[in-house]
MARBA-3410 file (N, C-alpha, C, O; in Angstrom, 1 decimal):
274
145.8,201.5,88.2,145.4,200.7,87.1,143.8,200.7,86.9,143.1,200.7,87.9 ~ 143.4,200.9,85.7,141.9,200.8,85.5,141.7,200.2,84.1,142.6,200.3,83.2 ~ 140.5,199.7,83.9,140.2,199.2,82.5,138.7,199.2,82.4,137.9,199.4,83.4 ~ 138.2,199.2,81.1,136.8,199.4,80.9,136.0,198.2,81.2,134.7,198.2,81.1 ~ 136.6,197.1,81.7,135.9,195.9,82.2,135.6,196.0,83.7,134.5,195.8,84.1
136.6,196.4,84.4,136.6,196.3,85.9,136.6,197.6,86.6,135.9,197.8,87.6 ~ 137.2,198.7,86.0,137.3,200.0,86.7,138.0,199.9,88.0,137.5,200.5,89.0 ~ 139.1,199.2,88.1,139.8,199.0,89.4,140.9,200.0,89.6,141.5,200.5,88.6 ~ 141.1,200.4,90.8,142.3,201.2,91.1,143.1,200.4,92.1,142.7,200.1,93.2 ~ 144.4,200.2,91.7,145.2,199.3,92.5,146.3,200.1,93.2,146.8,201.1,92.6
146.7,199.7,94.3,147.9,200.2,95.0,149.0,199.3,94.8,149.1,198.2,95.3 ~ 150.0,199.8,93.9,151.1,198.9,93.6,152.1,198.7,94.8,152.2,199.5,95.7 ~ 152.8,197.6,94.7,153.8,197.2,95.7,155.1,197.8,95.1,155.6,197.3,94.1 ~ 155.8,198.7,95.9,157.0,199.4,95.4,158.2,198.9,96.1,158.2,198.6,97.3 ~ 159.2,198.7,95.3,160.5,198.3,95.9,161.6,199.2,95.4,161.5,199.9,94.4
162.8,199.1,96.1,163.9,200.0,95.7,165.1,199.1,95.3,165.4,198.1,95.9 ~ 165.7,199.6,94.1,166.9,198.8,93.7,168.2,199.4,94.2,168.1,200.4,95.0 ~ 169.3,198.9,93.8,170.6,199.3,94.4,171.0,200.7,93.9,171.8,201.4,94.6 ~ 170.4,201.2,92.9,170.8,202.6,92.3,169.8,203.6,92.8,169.6,204.7,92.2 ~ 169.1,203.3,93.9,168.1,204.2,94.6,166.9,204.6,93.7,166.2,205.5,94.0
166.7,203.8,92.6,165.5,204.0,91.8,164.4,203.0,92.4,164.7,202.0,93.1 ~ 163.2,203.4,92.1,162.1,202.6,92.6,161.5,201.8,91.4,161.5,202.3,90.3 ~ 160.9,200.8,91.7,160.2,200.0,90.7,159.0,199.3,91.3,158.9,199.1,92.6 ~ 158.0,199.0,90.5,156.8,198.3,91.0,156.3,197.4,89.9,156.5,197.6,88.7 ~ 155.7,196.4,90.4,155.1,195.4,89.5,153.6,195.3,89.8,153.2,195.0,90.9
152.8,195.6,88.8,151.3,195.5,89.0,150.8,194.2,88.3,151.2,194.0,87.2 ~ 149.9,193.5,88.9,149.3,192.3,88.3,147.9,192.2,88.7,147.5,192.7,89.8 ~ 147.1,191.6,87.9,145.7,191.3,88.1,145.3,190.0,87.5,145.8,189.6,86.5 ~ 144.5,189.3,88.2,144.0,188.0,87.8,142.5,188.0,87.6,141.8,188.3,88.6 ~ 142.0,187.7,86.5,140.6,187.6,86.2,140.2,186.3,85.5,141.1,185.7,84.8
139.0,185.9,85.6,138.5,184.8,84.8,137.5,185.4,83.8,136.4,185.7,84.1 ~ 138.0,185.6,82.5,137.2,186.2,81.5,136.0,185.4,81.0,136.1,184.1,81.0 ~ 135.0,186.0,80.7,133.8,185.4,80.0,133.8,186.0,78.6,134.1,187.1,78.3 ~ 133.3,185.1,77.7,133.3,185.6,76.3,132.4,186.7,76.1,132.8,187.8,75.5 ~ 131.2,186.6,76.5,130.2,187.7,76.3,130.6,188.8,77.3,130.5,188.6,78.5
130.9,190.0,76.8,131.2,191.1,77.6,132.7,191.3,77.8,133.2,192.5,78.0 ~ 133.5,190.3,77.6,135.0,190.4,77.8,135.7,190.3,76.5,136.8,190.9,76.4 ~ 135.2,189.5,75.5,136.0,189.4,74.3,136.1,190.7,73.6,135.1,191.4,73.4 ~ 137.3,191.0,73.1,137.7,192.2,72.4,137.5,193.5,73.3,137.4,194.6,72.7 ~ 137.4,193.3,74.6,137.4,194.5,75.4,138.9,195.0,75.6,139.8,194.2,75.4
139.1,196.2,76.0,140.4,196.8,76.2,140.8,196.7,77.6,140.1,197.3,78.5 ~ 141.9,196.1,77.9,142.5,196.1,79.3,143.6,197.1,79.3,144.6,197.0,78.5 ~ 143.5,198.2,80.0,144.5,199.3,80.0,145.1,199.5,81.4,144.5,199.2,82.4 ~ 146.3,200.0,81.4,147.0,200.4,82.6,147.5,201.8,82.5,148.2,202.2,81.6 ~ 147.0,202.6,83.4,147.4,204.0,83.5,148.4,204.2,84.7,148.1,203.8,85.8
149.5,204.9,84.4,150.6,205.1,85.4,150.6,206.6,85.7,150.9,207.4,84.8 ~ 150.5,207.0,86.9,150.6,208.4,87.3,151.8,208.6,88.3,152.0,207.8,89.2 ~ 152.6,209.7,88.0,153.7,209.9,88.9,154.1,211.4,88.8,153.9,212.0,87.8 ~ 154.6,212.0,90.0,154.9,213.4,89.9,155.9,213.8,88.9,155.9,215.0,88.4 ~ 156.8,212.9,88.5,157.8,213.2,87.5,157.2,213.2,86.0,157.9,213.7,85.1
156.0,212.8,85.9,155.4,212.7,84.6,154.5,213.9,84.3,153.7,214.2,85.2 ~ 154.6,214.5,83.2,153.7,215.6,82.8,152.3,215.0,82.5,151.3,215.5,82.8 ~ 152.3,213.8,81.8,151.1,213.2,81.5,151.2,211.7,81.9,152.3,211.1,81.9 ~ 150.1,211.1,82.3,150.1,209.7,82.6,150.6,208.8,81.5,150.4,209.1,80.3 ~ 151.2,207.7,81.8,151.6,206.7,80.8,150.5,205.7,80.7,150.0,205.2,81.8
150.1,205.4,79.5,149.0,204.4,79.4,149.4,203.3,78.4,149.9,203.5,77.4 ~ 149.2,202.1,78.9,149.4,200.9,78.1,148.1,200.1,78.0,147.4,199.9,79.0 ~ 147.8,199.7,76.8,146.5,199.0,76.5,146.7,197.7,75.8,147.6,197.5,75.0 ~ 145.9,196.7,76.1,145.9,195.4,75.5,144.5,195.0,75.2,143.6,195.0,76.0 ~ 144.3,194.5,73.9,143.0,194.0,73.5,142.9,192.6,74.1,143.7,191.7,73.9
141.8,192.4,74.8,141.5,191.1,75.4,140.8,190.2,74.4,139.7,190.5,74.0 ~ 141.5,189.1,74.1,140.9,188.1,73.2,140.5,186.8,73.9,141.4,186.1,74.5 ~ 139.3,186.5,74.0,138.8,185.4,74.8,138.4,184.3,73.9,137.7,184.5,72.9 ~ 138.9,183.1,74.1,138.6,181.9,73.3,137.4,181.2,74.0,137.2,181.2,75.2 ~ 136.6,180.5,73.2,135.4,179.8,73.7,135.4,178.4,73.2,135.7,178.1,72.0
135.2,177.4,74.1,135.3,176.0,73.7,134.0,175.6,73.0,132.9,176.0,73.3 ~ 134.2,174.8,71.9,133.0,174.3,71.1,132.1,173.4,71.9,132.5,172.6,72.7 ~ 130.8,173.6,71.6,129.8,172.7,72.2,129.2,171.8,71.1,128.7,172.3,70.1 ~ 129.2,170.5,71.4,128.6,169.6,70.4,127.1,169.3,70.7,126.8,169.0,71.8 ~ 126.3,169.5,69.7,124.9,169.1,69.8,124.8,167.6,69.4,125.6,167.0,68.7
123.7,167.0,69.8,123.5,165.5,69.5,123.4,165.3,68.0,122.9,166.2,67.2 ~ 123.9,164.2,67.5,123.9,163.9,66.1,122.4,163.6,65.7,121.7,162.9,66.4 ~ 122.0,164.1,64.5,120.7,163.9,64.0,120.7,163.0,62.8,121.7,163.2,62.0 ~ 119.8,162.1,62.7,119.7,161.2,61.5,118.5,161.6,60.7,117.5,162.1,61.2 ~ 118.6,161.2,59.4,117.5,161.5,58.5,116.3,160.6,58.5,115.2,160.8,57.9
116.4,159.4,59.3,115.3,158.5,59.5,115.4,158.0,60.9,116.4,158.1,61.6 ~ 114.3,157.4,61.3,114.2,156.7,62.6,114.9,155.4,62.6,115.5,155.0,63.6 ~ 114.7,154.6,61.5,115.3,153.3,61.4,115.8,153.1,60.0,115.4,153.7,59.1 ~ 116.7,152.1,59.9,117.3,151.8,58.6,117.4,150.3,58.2,117.4,149.5,59.1 ~ 117.4,150.1,56.9,117.6,148.7,56.4,118.7,148.8,55.4,119.0,149.9,54.9
119.3,147.7,55.0,120.4,147.7,54.0,119.9,148.3,52.7,118.8,148.0,52.2 ~ 120.7,149.2,52.2,120.3,149.9,51.0,119.8,151.3,51.2,119.8,152.1,50.2 ~ 119.4,151.7,52.4,118.9,153.0,52.7,120.0,154.0,52.7,121.2,153.7,52.9 ~ 119.6,155.3,52.4,120.6,156.4,52.4,120.7,156.9,53.8,119.7,157.4,54.4 ~ 121.8,156.8,54.4,122.1,157.4,55.8,122.7,158.7,55.7,123.7,158.9,55.1
122.1,159.7,56.4,122.6,161.0,56.5,122.6,161.5,57.9,121.6,161.6,58.5 ~ 123.8,161.8,58.4,124.0,162.2,59.8,124.4,163.7,59.8,125.3,164.1,59.0 ~ 123.9,164.5,60.7,124.2,165.9,60.8,124.5,166.2,62.3,123.9,165.8,63.2 ~ 125.6,167.0,62.4,125.9,167.5,63.8,126.2,169.0,63.8,127.0,169.4,62.9 ~ 125.7,169.7,64.7,125.9,171.2,64.8,126.9,171.4,66.0,126.7,170.8,67.1
127.9,172.2,65.7,128.9,172.6,66.7,128.8,174.1,66.8,129.0,174.8,65.9 ~ 128.6,174.6,68.0,128.4,176.0,68.2,129.2,176.5,69.4,129.8,175.8,70.2 ~ 129.1,177.9,69.6,129.6,178.6,70.7,131.1,178.5,70.8,131.7,178.5,71.9 ~ 131.8,178.5,69.7,133.3,178.5,69.7,133.9,179.7,69.1,133.3,180.4,68.3 ~ 135.1,180.0,69.5,135.9,181.1,69.0,137.4,180.9,69.3,137.7,180.4,70.5
138.3,181.1,68.4,138.1,181.6,67.1,137.4,180.7,66.1,137.0,179.6,66.5 ~ 137.2,181.2,64.9,136.3,180.5,64.0,136.7,179.3,63.3,135.9,178.5,62.8 ~ 138.0,179.0,63.2,138.6,177.9,62.5,138.4,176.6,63.3,138.7,176.6,64.5 ~ 137.9,175.6,62.7,137.7,174.3,63.4,137.8,173.1,62.4,137.5,173.3,61.2 ~ 138.3,172.0,62.9,138.4,170.8,62.0,137.3,169.8,62.5,137.2,169.6,63.7
136.6,169.2,61.6,135.5,168.3,61.9,135.8,167.0,61.3,136.0,166.9,60.1 ~ 135.8,165.9,62.1,136.1,164.5,61.6,135.0,163.6,61.9,134.3,163.7,62.9 ~ 134.7,162.7,61.0,133.7,161.7,61.2,134.3,160.3,61.2,135.2,160.0,60.4 ~ 133.9,159.5,62.2,134.4,158.1,62.3,133.3,157.1,62.3,132.2,157.4,62.8 ~ 133.6,155.9,61.8,132.7,154.7,61.9,133.5,153.8,62.8,134.5,153.2,62.4
133.0,153.6,64.0,133.8,152.9,65.1,135.2,153.7,65.2,135.2,154.9,65.5 ~ 136.3,153.0,64.9,137.6,153.7,65.0,138.2,154.1,63.6,139.3,154.7,63.6 ~ 137.4,153.9,62.6,137.9,154.3,61.2,137.4,155.7,60.8,136.2,156.0,60.9 ~ 138.4,156.5,60.4,138.1,157.9,60.0,137.5,157.8,58.6,138.0,157.2,57.7 ~ 136.3,158.4,58.4,135.6,158.3,57.1,135.5,159.7,56.4,135.1,159.8,55.2
135.7,160.8,57.2,135.6,162.1,56.6,136.4,163.1,57.5,136.4,163.0,58.7 ~ 137.0,164.1,56.8,137.7,165.2,57.5,137.4,166.5,56.8,137.6,166.6,55.6 ~ 137.1,167.5,57.6,136.7,168.8,57.0,137.4,169.9,57.8,137.2,169.9,59.0 ~ 138.1,170.9,57.1,138.5,172.1,57.8,137.5,173.2,57.5,137.3,173.5,56.3 ~ 136.9,173.7,58.5,135.8,174.6,58.3,136.0,175.9,59.0,136.6,176.0,60.0
135.3,177.0,58.5,135.3,178.3,59.2,133.8,178.4,59.6,132.9,178.3,58.9 ~ 133.7,178.8,60.9,132.3,178.9,61.5,131.6,180.1,61.0,132.3,181.1,60.5 ~ 130.3,180.1,61.1,129.5,181.3,60.8,129.2,182.0,62.1,128.7,181.4,63.1 ~ 129.4,183.3,62.1,129.2,184.1,63.3,127.7,184.2,63.6,126.9,184.4,62.7 ~ 127.4,184.1,64.9,126.0,184.0,65.3,125.4,185.4,65.8,124.3,185.5,66.3
126.2,186.4,65.7,125.8,187.8,66.1,126.3,188.2,67.5,126.3,189.4,67.8 ~ 126.9,187.2,68.3,127.4,187.5,69.6,128.9,187.4,69.6,129.6,187.6,70.6 ~ 129.5,187.2,68.4,131.0,187.0,68.3,131.4,185.6,68.4,132.6,185.3,68.2 ~ 130.5,184.6,68.7,130.8,183.2,68.7,130.4,182.6,67.3,129.7,183.2,66.5 ~ 131.0,181.4,67.0,130.8,180.8,65.7,130.1,179.4,65.8,130.2,178.8,66.9
129.5,179.0,64.7,128.9,177.7,64.7,129.1,177.1,63.3,129.2,177.8,62.3 ~ 129.1,175.8,63.2,129.1,175.1,61.9,128.2,173.9,62.0,127.9,173.4,63.1 ~ 127.7,173.4,60.9,126.9,172.2,60.8,127.6,171.3,59.8,127.8,171.7,58.6 ~ 128.0,170.1,60.3,128.7,169.2,59.4,127.8,168.0,59.2,127.0,167.6,60.1 ~ 128.0,167.3,58.1,127.1,166.1,57.8,128.0,165.1,57.0,129.0,165.4,56.4
127.5,163.9,57.1,128.1,162.8,56.3,127.0,161.9,55.8,125.9,161.8,56.4 ~ 127.2,161.3,54.6,126.3,160.5,54.0,126.9,159.2,53.5,128.1,159.1,53.1 ~ 126.1,158.1,53.6,126.6,156.8,53.0,125.4,155.9,52.8,124.3,156.2,53.3 ~ 125.5,154.9,51.9,124.5,153.9,51.7,124.7,152.8,52.7,125.8,152.2,52.8 ~ 123.7,152.4,53.4,123.8,151.4,54.5,124.1,150.0,53.9,123.4,149.6,53.0
125.1,149.4,54.4,125.4,148.0,54.1,125.2,147.1,55.3,125.0,147.6,56.4 ~ 125.3,145.8,55.1,125.1,144.9,56.2,126.1,145.1,57.3,125.8,144.9,58.5 ~ 127.3,145.5,56.9,128.4,145.7,57.8,128.2,146.9,58.7,128.9,147.0,59.8 ~ 127.4,147.8,58.3,127.2,149.1,59.0,126.3,148.9,60.2,126.4,149.7,61.2 ~ 125.4,147.9,60.2,124.5,147.7,61.3,125.2,147.5,62.6,126.2,146.8,62.7
124.7,148.2,63.6,125.3,148.2,65.0,126.6,148.9,65.1,127.2,148.9,66.2 ~ 127.0,149.6,64.1,128.3,150.4,64.2,128.0,151.7,64.8,126.9,152.2,64.8 ~ 129.0,152.3,65.5,128.9,153.6,66.1,129.6,154.6,65.2,130.7,154.5,64.9 ~ 128.8,155.7,64.9,129.3,156.8,64.2,129.6,158.0,65.1,128.8,158.3,66.0 ~ 130.8,158.6,65.0,131.2,159.7,65.9,131.6,160.9,65.1,132.2,160.8,64.0
131.2,162.1,65.6,131.6,163.3,65.0,132.5,164.0,66.0,132.2,164.2,67.2 ~ 133.7,164.3,65.6,134.8,164.8,66.4,135.2,166.2,66.0,135.4,166.4,64.8 ~ 135.2,167.2,66.9,135.7,168.5,66.6,137.0,168.8,67.2,137.2,168.6,68.4 ~ 138.0,169.3,66.4,139.3,169.7,66.9,139.4,171.2,66.8,139.3,171.8,65.7 ~ 139.7,171.8,67.9,139.7,173.3,68.0,140.8,173.7,68.9,141.2,172.9,69.8
141.4,174.9,68.7,142.6,175.2,69.4,142.3,175.5,70.9,143.2,175.5,71.7 ~ 141.0,175.6,71.3,140.6,175.8,72.7,140.6,174.4,73.4,140.7,174.3,74.6 ~ 140.4,173.3,72.6,140.3,172.0,73.2,140.8,171.0,72.2,140.5,171.2,71.0 ~ 141.4,170.0,72.6,142.0,169.0,71.7,140.9,168.3,70.9,141.1,168.1,69.7 ~ 139.8,168.0,71.5,138.7,167.4,70.8,137.4,167.4,71.6,137.5,167.5,72.8
136.3,167.4,70.9,135.0,167.2,71.5,134.2,166.3,70.6,134.3,166.5,69.4 ~ 133.5,165.3,71.1,132.9,164.3,70.2,131.5,164.0,70.6,131.1,164.0,71.8 ~ 130.7,163.7,69.6,129.3,163.2,69.8,129.2,161.9,69.0,129.9,161.7,68.0 ~ 128.3,161.0,69.5,128.2,159.7,68.8,126.8,159.3,68.6,125.9,159.7,69.3 ~ 126.6,158.3,67.6,125.3,157.9,67.3,125.4,156.4,66.8,126.4,156.1,66.0
124.5,155.5,67.2,124.6,154.1,66.8,123.6,153.8,65.7,122.4,154.1,65.9 ~ 124.0,153.1,64.7,123.1,152.7,63.7,122.4,151.4,64.1,123.0,150.3,64.0 ~ 121.2,151.5,64.6,120.5,150.3,65.1,119.8,149.6,63.9,119.5,150.1,62.9 ~ 119.7,148.3,64.2,119.0,147.5,63.2,117.5,147.9,63.1,117.0,148.4,64.1 ~ 116.9,147.7,62.0,115.5,148.1,61.8,114.6,147.4,62.9,114.7,146.2,63.1
113.7,148.2,63.5,112.9,147.6,64.5,111.8,146.7,63.9,111.2,147.0,62.9 ~ 111.7,145.5,64.6,110.6,144.6,64.1,109.8,144.2,65.3,110.3,144.0,66.5 ~ 108.5,144.0,65.1,107.6,143.7,66.2,107.6,142.2,66.5,108.0,141.4,65.7 ~ 107.3,141.8,67.8,107.4,140.4,68.2,106.2,139.6,67.5,105.1,140.1,67.4 ~ 106.5,138.4,67.2,105.5,137.4,66.7,105.2,136.4,67.8,106.2,135.8,68.3
104.0,136.2,68.2,103.6,135.3,69.2,103.0,134.0,68.6,102.0,134.1,68.0 ~ 103.7,132.9,68.8,103.2,131.6,68.3,102.1,131.1,69.2,102.0,131.6,70.3 ~ 101.2,130.2,68.7,100.1,129.7,69.5,100.7,129.1,70.8,101.8,128.5,70.9 ~ 99.9,129.3,71.9,100.3,128.7,73.2,100.3,127.2,73.2,99.3,126.6,72.7 ~ 101.3,126.6,73.8,101.4,125.1,73.8,101.1,124.7,75.3,101.7,125.3,76.2
100.3,123.7,75.5,100.0,123.1,76.8,100.6,121.8,77.0,101.0,121.1,76.0 ~ 100.8,121.4,78.2,101.5,120.1,78.5,100.6,118.9,78.5,101.1,117.8,78.5 ~ 99.3,119.1,78.4,98.3,118.0,78.2,97.2,118.4,77.2,97.1,119.6,76.9 ~ 96.5,117.4,76.8,95.4,117.7,75.9,94.1,118.1,76.7,93.3,118.9,76.2 ~ 93.9,117.5,77.8,92.7,117.9,78.6,93.2,117.8,80.1,94.2,117.3,80.5
92.3,118.5,81.0,92.7,118.7,82.4,91.5,118.4,83.3,90.3,118.6,82.9 ~ 91.8,118.1,84.5,90.9,118.0,85.6,91.4,118.9,86.8,92.6,119.2,86.8 ~ 90.5,119.2,87.7,90.9,119.9,88.9,92.1,119.2,89.6,92.0,118.0,89.8 ~ 93.1,120.0,90.0,94.3,119.4,90.7,95.4,119.1,89.7,96.5,118.9,90.2 ~ 95.2,119.1,88.4,96.2,118.8,87.5,97.2,120.0,87.4,96.8,121.2,87.7
98.4,119.8,87.0,99.4,120.8,86.8,99.3,121.3,85.4,99.5,120.6,84.4 ~ 99.0,122.6,85.3,98.9,123.3,84.0,100.2,124.0,83.7,100.6,124.8,84.4 ~ 100.8,123.6,82.5,102.0,124.3,82.1,101.8,124.8,80.7,101.5,124.0,79.8 ~ 101.9,126.1,80.5,101.7,126.7,79.2,103.1,127.4,78.7,103.8,127.9,79.5 ~ 103.3,127.3,77.4,104.5,127.9,76.8,104.1,128.7,75.6,103.2,128.3,74.8
104.7,129.8,75.4,104.5,130.7,74.2,105.8,131.1,73.7,106.6,131.8,74.4 ~ 106.1,130.8,72.5,107.4,131.3,71.8,107.1,132.7,71.2,106.2,132.8,70.4 ~ 107.9,133.6,71.6,107.9,135.0,71.1,109.1,135.2,70.3,110.2,135.1,70.9 ~ 109.0,135.6,69.1,110.3,135.6,68.3,110.2,136.8,67.2,109.2,137.5,67.1 ~ 111.4,136.9,66.6,111.5,137.9,65.4,111.4,139.3,65.8,111.0,140.2,65.0
111.8,139.7,67.1,111.6,141.1,67.5,113.0,141.7,67.7,114.0,141.1,68.0 ~ 113.0,143.0,67.5,114.2,143.9,67.7,113.7,145.3,68.0,112.8,145.7,67.3 ~ 114.3,146.0,68.9,115.5,145.6,69.7,115.2,144.7,70.9,114.1,144.1,71.0 ~ 116.1,144.5,71.8,116.1,143.4,72.8,115.0,143.6,73.8,114.3,142.7,74.2 ~ 114.9,144.8,74.4,114.0,145.1,75.6,112.6,144.6,75.3,111.9,145.1,74.3
112.1,143.8,76.2,110.7,143.2,76.1,110.2,142.9,77.4,111.0,142.5,78.3 ~ 108.9,143.0,77.6,108.3,142.6,78.9,107.2,141.5,78.6,106.4,141.7,77.7 ~ 107.2,140.5,79.5,106.2,139.4,79.3,105.5,139.1,80.6,106.2,139.0,81.6 ~ 104.2,139.0,80.6,103.4,138.7,81.8,102.3,137.7,81.4,101.9,137.6,80.3 ~ 101.9,136.9,82.4,100.8,135.9,82.2,99.7,136.4,83.1,99.8,136.8,84.2
98.4,136.2,82.6,97.2,136.6,83.3,96.2,135.4,83.2,96.1,134.7,82.2 ~ 95.5,135.3,84.3,94.3,134.4,84.3,93.1,135.3,84.5,92.8,135.8,85.5 ~ 92.4,135.4,83.3,91.3,136.5,83.2,92.0,137.8,83.6,92.9,138.2,82.9 ~ 91.6,138.5,84.7,92.1,139.8,85.0,93.1,139.7,86.2,93.6,140.7,86.8 ~ 93.5,138.4,86.5,94.4,138.2,87.7,95.9,138.0,87.1,96.1,137.1,86.3
96.8,138.8,87.6,98.2,138.7,87.2,98.8,137.5,87.9,98.6,137.4,89.1 ~ 99.4,136.6,87.1,100.1,135.4,87.7,101.5,135.7,88.1,102.1,136.6,87.5 ~ 102.1,134.9,89.1,103.5,135.2,89.5,104.4,135.1,88.3,104.3,134.3,87.4 ~ 105.4,136.0,88.2,106.3,136.1,87.0,107.2,134.9,87.0,107.6,134.4,88.0 ~ 107.5,134.4,85.8,108.4,133.4,85.6,109.7,133.9,84.9,109.6,134.9,84.2
110.8,133.3,85.2,112.1,133.7,84.5,112.1,133.1,83.1,111.6,132.1,82.8 ~ 112.8,133.9,82.2,113.0,133.4,80.8,114.3,134.0,80.3,114.7,135.0,80.8 ~ 114.8,133.3,79.4,116.1,133.7,78.8,115.9,134.2,77.4,115.2,133.6,76.6 ~ 116.5,135.4,77.1,116.5,136.0,75.8,117.6,135.4,75.0,118.7,135.3,75.5 ~ 117.3,135.1,73.7,118.4,134.6,72.8,118.2,135.3,71.5,117.2,135.8,71.1
119.3,135.3,70.7,119.3,135.9,69.4,119.6,134.8,68.3,120.1,133.7,68.6 ~ 119.2,135.1,67.1,119.5,134.2,66.0,120.5,134.8,65.0,121.0,135.9,65.2 ~ 120.7,134.1,63.9,121.7,134.6,62.9,121.3,135.9,62.2,122.2,136.6,61.8 ~ 120.0,136.1,62.2,119.5,137.4,61.5,119.7,138.6,62.4,119.4,139.7,62.0 ~ 120.0,138.4,63.7,120.2,139.5,64.6,118.9,139.8,65.4,118.9,140.7,66.2
117.8,139.0,65.1,116.6,139.2,65.9,116.6,138.4,67.2,117.5,137.6,67.4 ~ 115.7,138.7,68.1,115.7,138.0,69.4,114.4,137.1,69.5,113.4,137.4,68.9 ~ 114.5,136.1,70.4,113.4,135.3,70.7,113.4,134.8,72.1,114.5,134.8,72.7 ~ 112.3,134.5,72.7,112.2,134.0,74.0,111.0,133.1,74.1,110.0,133.2,73.4 ~ 111.1,132.1,75.0,110.0,131.2,75.3,109.5,131.5,76.7,110.2,131.3,77.7
108.2,132.0,76.8,107.6,132.4,78.0,106.8,131.2,78.6,106.1,130.6,77.8 ~ 107.0,130.9,79.9,106.3,129.7,80.5,105.5,130.2,81.6,105.7,131.2,82.3 ~ 104.4,129.4,81.9,103.5,129.6,83.0,103.2,128.3,83.6,102.9,127.3,82.9 ~ 103.2,128.2,85.0,102.8,127.0,85.7,101.7,127.4,86.7,101.8,128.4,87.4 ~ 100.7,126.5,86.8,99.5,126.8,87.6,98.8,125.5,87.9,98.7,124.6,87.1
98.4,125.3,89.2,97.6,124.2,89.6,96.1,124.5,89.3,95.6,125.5,89.8 ~ 95.4,123.6,88.6,94.1,123.9,88.2,93.1,123.7,89.3,93.1,122.7,90.1 ~ 92.2,124.7,89.5,91.1,124.7,90.5,89.8,124.6,89.7,89.7,124.9,88.5 ~ 88.7,124.2,90.4,87.4,124.0,89.8,87.0,125.3,89.1,86.4,125.3,88.0 ~ 87.3,126.5,89.8,86.8,127.7,89.2,87.6,128.2,88.0,87.3,129.2,87.4
88.7,127.5,87.7,89.6,127.9,86.6,89.0,127.5,85.2,89.3,128.1,84.2 ~ 88.1,126.6,85.2,87.5,126.1,83.9,86.6,127.2,83.3,85.8,127.9,84.0 ~ 86.9,127.5,82.0,86.2,128.6,81.3,87.0,129.9,81.3,86.6,130.8,80.7 ~ 88.1,129.9,82.0,88.9,131.1,82.1,89.9,131.2,81.0,90.3,130.2,80.4 ~ 90.3,132.4,80.7,91.3,132.6,79.7,92.7,132.9,80.3,92.8,133.7,81.2
93.7,132.2,79.8,95.0,132.4,80.2,95.7,133.2,79.1,95.8,132.8,78.0 ~ 96.3,134.3,79.5,96.8,135.3,78.4,98.2,135.5,78.6,98.7,135.8,79.7 ~ 99.0,135.5,77.5,100.4,135.9,77.5,100.4,137.3,76.9,100.1,137.5,75.7 ~ 100.8,138.2,77.7,100.9,139.6,77.2,102.3,140.1,77.1,103.2,139.8,77.9 ~ 102.6,140.8,76.0,103.9,141.2,75.6,103.9,142.7,75.4,103.0,143.2,74.7
104.9,143.4,76.0,105.1,144.8,75.7,106.5,145.1,75.1,107.5,144.7,75.6 ~ 106.4,145.7,73.9,107.7,145.9,73.2,107.6,147.3,72.5,106.6,147.5,71.7 ~ 108.6,148.1,72.7,108.6,149.5,72.1,107.3,150.2,72.3,106.8,150.8,71.4 ~ 106.8,150.2,73.5,105.6,150.9,73.9,104.4,150.4,73.3,103.4,151.2,73.2 ~ 104.4,149.2,72.7,103.2,148.6,72.1,102.9,147.3,72.8,103.8,146.6,73.3
101.6,147.0,72.8,101.1,145.8,73.5,100.7,144.7,72.5,100.0,145.0,71.5 ~ 101.0,143.4,72.8,100.6,142.3,72.0,100.1,141.2,73.0,100.6,141.1,74.1 ~ 99.2,140.4,72.6,98.8,139.3,73.5,98.2,138.1,72.7,97.7,138.3,71.5 ~ 98.2,136.9,73.3,97.5,135.8,72.8,96.9,135.0,74.0,97.5,135.0,75.0 ~ 95.7,134.4,73.7,95.0,133.7,74.8,94.8,132.2,74.6,94.9,131.7,73.4
94.7,131.5,75.7,94.4,130.1,75.7,93.3,129.8,76.7,93.4,130.2,77.8 ~ 92.2,129.2,76.2,91.0,129.0,77.0,90.9,127.6,77.6,91.1,126.6,76.8 ~ 90.7,127.5,78.9,90.5,126.1,79.5,89.0,125.9,79.4,88.2,126.5,80.2 ~ 88.6,124.9,78.6,87.2,124.7,78.3,86.5,124.2,79.6,87.1,123.4,80.4 ~ 85.2,124.6,79.8,84.5,124.2,81.0,84.0,122.8,80.9,84.2,122.1,81.9
83.5,122.3,79.8,82.9,120.9,79.8,83.9,119.8,79.6,83.8,118.8,80.2 ~ 84.8,120.1,78.7,85.7,119.0,78.3,87.0,119.0,79.0,87.7,118.0,79.0 ~ 87.4,120.1,79.5,88.7,120.3,80.1,89.8,120.5,79.1,91.0,120.5,79.4 ~ 89.4,120.6,77.8,90.4,120.8,76.7,90.8,122.3,76.8,90.2,123.2,77.4 ~ 91.9,122.6,76.0,92.3,123.9,75.9,92.4,124.3,74.4,92.6,123.5,73.5
92.2,125.6,74.1,92.3,126.1,72.8,92.8,127.5,72.7,92.6,128.3,73.7 ~ 93.5,127.8,71.7,94.1,129.2,71.5,93.0,130.1,70.9,92.2,129.7,70.1 ~ 93.1,131.3,71.2,92.3,132.4,70.6,93.1,133.7,70.6,93.8,134.0,71.5 ~ 93.0,134.4,69.5,93.7,135.7,69.4,92.9,136.8,70.2,93.3,137.9,70.2
END
């Protein structure tokens, strides 16, 4: 046996039947790869003294390739109600060329397309599918999925979530537990941080350039889907604290925000400053 892929010569296993004839079964097991193997010829040549010419049997090797889903791309970074949403997904490296592409919003099918892929020059195929819709209030936080159905694989899917439009945090003026202070008093400061989206946020308190021990705080949301938190700070006042700035610093979406409260030197009063 030989073929233009492997060039193997096999020694067949021969057996004898009841009529004194001989027979043999030749087999070979390979793991084909698309590049180099697809549409190659697998041939079997049989040589025997009783044959004037060898017997040759050939088979065209057809290799299938599983589709690969690329990440879904959106036409904007963020959306609000009324915006035009367009999602695009490229599916490539598959063979044969016929493929079905379906789009879902959560579990609801919203689009179905039977498509023929475009050959990429290597014998593999690719398609780009898209879906469009006008964003409604109900679409926010929904997951959109692109699903490919191909004879090599029952399905392959990519997903994308429609996030609410990002909003920056608003820092209300810092509130203190007293109007004025003396050394030894307990200083408690609170700052309400609200109207931000998405959820992830970092809050720290500083006394001039000194980081204060972190306090725990609970994140909550409102009916509009935004988030808010009340950040607290507790500190016992020392003589050297008068005149210092207590700062609430917020980090959200790789941006920094802060608000300060000054403990006055002469009066022991406190005041906010941006």
